[in-house]
C-alpha positions in Angstrom: 72.4 121.1 160.1 70.5 122.0 156.9 70.7 126.0 156.5 67.7 128.0 156.2 67.6 130.4 153.3 63.8 131.3 152.8 64.6 133.8 149.7 67.0 131.6 147.9 65.9 129.6 144.7 65.3 126.1 145.8 63.9 122.6 144.1 62.1 119.7 145.4 63.5 116.2 144.7 60.8 115.5 141.8 62.2 118.6 139.8 66.0 117.6 140.4 64.9 113.9 139.5 63.3 115.0 136.3 66.2 117.3 135.3 68.8 114.5 135.4 66.4 111.7 134.5 67.3 110.0 137.8 64.8 108.2 140.1 63.9 109.8 143.3 65.2 106.8 145.3 68.7 107.3 143.8 68.8 110.9 145.0 67.7 109.7 148.4 70.4 107.1 148.6 73.0 109.7 147.5 71.8 111.9 150.4 72.0 109.2 152.9 75.3 107.5 151.7 77.4 110.5 150.5 75.7 113.7 151.9 74.5 114.9 148.5 71.1 115.9 149.6 69.1 118.9 149.9 70.7 121.4 152.3 67.8 124.0 152.6 64.8 123.5 155.2 61.9 125.6 154.8 59.8 127.2 157.5 57.5 124.3 157.0 60.2 121.7 157.7 60.5 120.7 154.0 63.9 119.9 152.6 64.7 121.6 149.3 67.9 121.5 146.9 69.7 124.9 146.6 71.6 125.7 143.3 74.8 124.6 145.0 73.1 121.2 145.9 71.7 120.7 142.1 75.4 121.7 140.7 76.7 118.7 142.9 74.1 116.3 141.9 74.9 117.2 138.3 78.6 116.5 138.8 77.6 113.2 140.6 75.6 112.2 137.8 78.1 112.8 135.1 80.9 111.0 136.8 78.8 108.1 137.6 77.7 107.9 134.1 81.3 108.0 133.0 82.3 104.9 135.1 83.6 106.5 138.2 82.9 104.7 141.5 80.1 106.3 143.3 81.9 107.1 146.5 84.9 108.8 144.5 82.3 110.6 142.6 80.6 112.0 145.5 83.9 113.0 147.0 84.5 115.2 143.9 81.1 116.6 143.7 81.2 117.7 147.4 84.3 119.9 146.7 82.2 122.2 144.3 81.9 125.4 146.4 79.7 128.4 146.3 80.0 131.3 143.9 82.8 133.6 145.1 85.3 130.6 145.1 85.2 130.6 141.3 88.9 129.3 141.1 88.1 126.2 143.2 84.9 125.5 141.6 86.4 125.5 138.0 89.0 123.0 139.3 86.4 120.8 140.4 84.5 120.8 137.3 86.6 117.7 136.0 87.4 114.8 138.1 91.2 114.6 139.2 91.3 111.0 137.9 90.7 112.3 134.4 87.4 110.7 133.6 85.8 112.0 130.3 82.7 114.0 130.9 79.8 112.3 128.7 77.9 114.5 126.5 74.3 114.8 126.6 72.9 113.4 123.3 71.2 115.2 120.4 68.3 113.2 121.1 68.0 113.9 124.7 68.3 117.7 123.9 65.7 117.6 121.2 63.3 115.8 123.6 64.0 118.5 126.4 63.2 121.0 123.8 60.1 119.4 122.7 59.0 119.2 126.5 60.0 122.9 126.8 62.5 121.9 129.6 64.8 125.0 129.4 66.6 123.7 132.6 67.8 120.5 130.7 68.5 122.5 127.7 70.8 125.0 129.6 72.8 122.1 131.3 73.2 120.3 127.9 74.6 123.4 126.2 77.0 124.2 129.2 78.0 120.4 128.8 78.7 120.6 125.1 80.5 124.0 125.2 83.0 122.9 127.8 83.8 119.6 125.9 83.3 120.5 122.4 83.9 124.2 122.2 81.5 126.7 120.4 82.0 125.4 116.9 81.6 121.7 117.8 78.4 122.5 119.8 76.9 124.6 117.0 77.7 121.9 114.2 76.8 118.9 116.0 74.1 119.9 118.6 72.5 123.2 117.9 72.1 122.8 114.2 70.8 118.9 114.5 68.3 120.1 117.2 66.9 122.8 115.1 66.6 120.3 112.2 64.4 118.2 114.7 62.1 121.1 115.6 61.9 122.1 111.8 60.7 118.4 111.0 58.2 118.6 113.9 56.9 121.9 112.4 56.7 120.4 109.0 54.8 117.3 110.3 52.4 118.9 112.8 52.2 122.7 111.8 53.4 123.5 115.5 56.5 124.1 117.2 57.2 127.8 117.1 57.2 127.9 121.0 60.0 125.1 120.8 62.1 127.1 118.3 61.8 130.1 120.5 62.7 128.4 123.7 65.7 126.7 122.1 67.2 129.9 120.5 66.6 131.9 123.7 68.6 129.1 125.5 71.3 129.0 122.9 71.8 132.8 122.9 71.9 132.9 126.6 74.7 130.4 126.4 76.7 132.1 123.8 76.2 135.8 124.3 78.2 135.9 127.7 81.2 134.3 125.9 81.7 137.4 123.5 83.9 139.5 125.5 86.9 141.5 124.7 89.9 139.1 124.9 92.7 140.1 127.2 95.1 140.0 124.4 93.3 140.3 121.1 95.2 138.9 118.0 94.5 141.9 116.1 93.9 145.7 117.3 90.9 146.0 114.8 87.8 144.2 115.6 85.4 142.0 113.6 82.0 143.5 113.1 78.9 141.2 112.8 75.3 142.2 111.9 72.3 141.1 110.3 71.1 142.5 107.0 68.5 145.1 107.2 65.2 143.7 108.4 66.7 140.4 109.1 65.7 139.0 112.5 67.7 135.9 112.8 70.6 136.9 114.8 71.7 133.7 116.5 74.4 132.7 113.8 76.2 136.0 114.6 76.6 135.1 118.3 77.8 131.7 117.2 80.4 133.1 115.0 81.5 135.8 117.5 81.7 133.3 120.5 83.9 131.0 118.4 86.2 133.8 117.2 86.3 135.3 120.8 86.9 132.2 122.8 88.9 129.8 120.4 90.9 132.4 118.4 91.1 135.5 120.7 89.4 137.8 118.2 87.6 141.0 119.3 84.2 141.0 117.9 81.5 143.7 118.1 77.9 142.2 117.4 75.4 144.6 116.1 72.4 142.3 116.2 69.2 142.1 114.1 67.7 144.4 111.7 70.8 146.6 111.1 69.9 149.7 108.9 72.6 150.1 106.2 73.2 153.7 107.0 73.9 152.9 110.5 76.0 150.0 109.6 78.0 152.5 107.5 78.6 154.8 110.4 79.7 151.7 112.5 82.1 150.7 109.8 83.7 154.3 109.7 84.0 154.5 113.6 85.4 151.1 114.3 87.4 150.6 111.1 87.1 146.8 111.5 89.4 144.5 110.0 86.2 142.4 108.7 82.5 142.9 108.3 80.2 139.8 108.4 76.5 140.0 107.3 73.8 137.5 107.9 70.7 137.1 106.0 68.4 134.2 106.8 65.5 134.9 104.3 65.5 135.7 100.5 63.6 139.0 101.3 66.5 140.4 103.3 69.3 139.5 101.3 69.4 142.4 98.8 72.9 142.7 97.5 72.6 146.3 96.2 73.3 148.1 99.6 76.6 146.2 100.1 78.2 148.1 97.2 77.5 151.4 98.9 79.1 150.5 102.3 82.2 152.5 103.0 85.7 151.4 101.7 88.3 152.3 104.2 92.1 152.2 104.1 93.3 149.8 105.2 90.3 148.0 103.9 87.7 146.1 105.6 87.0 142.5 104.3 83.4 142.1 103.5 81.8 138.6 104.3 78.2 137.5 104.1 76.6 134.3 105.5 73.2 132.7 105.4 71.0 131.3 102.5 69.1 134.8 101.9 72.0 136.2 99.8 72.0 136.2 96.0 74.1 137.8 93.2 76.7 139.4 95.6 78.8 142.2 94.1 82.5 141.8 93.4 84.8 141.6 96.4 82.0 140.2 98.8 82.9 136.8 99.8 79.9 134.4 100.8 80.9 131.9 103.6 78.9 128.7 103.7 79.5 127.2 107.3 80.7 128.2 110.6 84.1 126.6 109.9 84.4 128.3 106.6 83.6 131.8 108.4 86.2 131.1 111.2 89.0 130.1 108.7 88.3 132.9 106.3 88.1 135.5 109.0 91.3 134.3 110.8 93.0 134.3 107.3 92.3 138.0 106.9 93.6 138.7 110.6 96.8 136.9 109.6 
């Protein structure tokens, strides 16, 4: 019998159909044939999809698109359990038969961003991060979608809302990945911050997430608009193995304060990233891509 959860988040069939680009009759067929339907019934007698139902539909959709027989895909999807049984849920994210999970395309994600469909953007980012990792997601999804948004801004003069929505969703996907590794490869952390008055902090989280998840590096992200005196205090307290500073805009990339940052023993390598920097002082290395940053910082750790 459908459960009654009047206070739980729930969704109508139209919202679920729009999220996955599925016709509503397909969802009704999956409900009738395989039991993949809305499990919540409201006080008014309407059936609604719960978060768990939506996760199962998502898995069913992915497996069917990858060529799995519908009955077998439904069997796998129905094994996804509620939060609290996390180990089992993780086991069922992939098919036991080894079907490759298809990626959402850049065009699909760009269209979702243009439609302000934060739900679809979130699902796509999770999909890419599982399949391609942080660096692959950043280089081959996030940057192209930002480029599409920028082209719209150039063509129409509008699109700031799209940029903000997409940035917020990317940050929400990356920030939880920046946790202290169980066994860091180096006892000294990497410190990441924006230049003073620089507000574009998203690249910091991309680099920190890649270093954390894919290379087991402990990172401390200080975020946007970091005053240089406060940065100096953080360097003295943390004694990081490396410091990475981001400047997106030319008016935030003044190199003079970099020469005044504390010099420690053992030394902290100083790196910069972003197009805002110019005429860097000796000893400061400018990194031109996420892969370049990962490679250079990992080399310092070794």
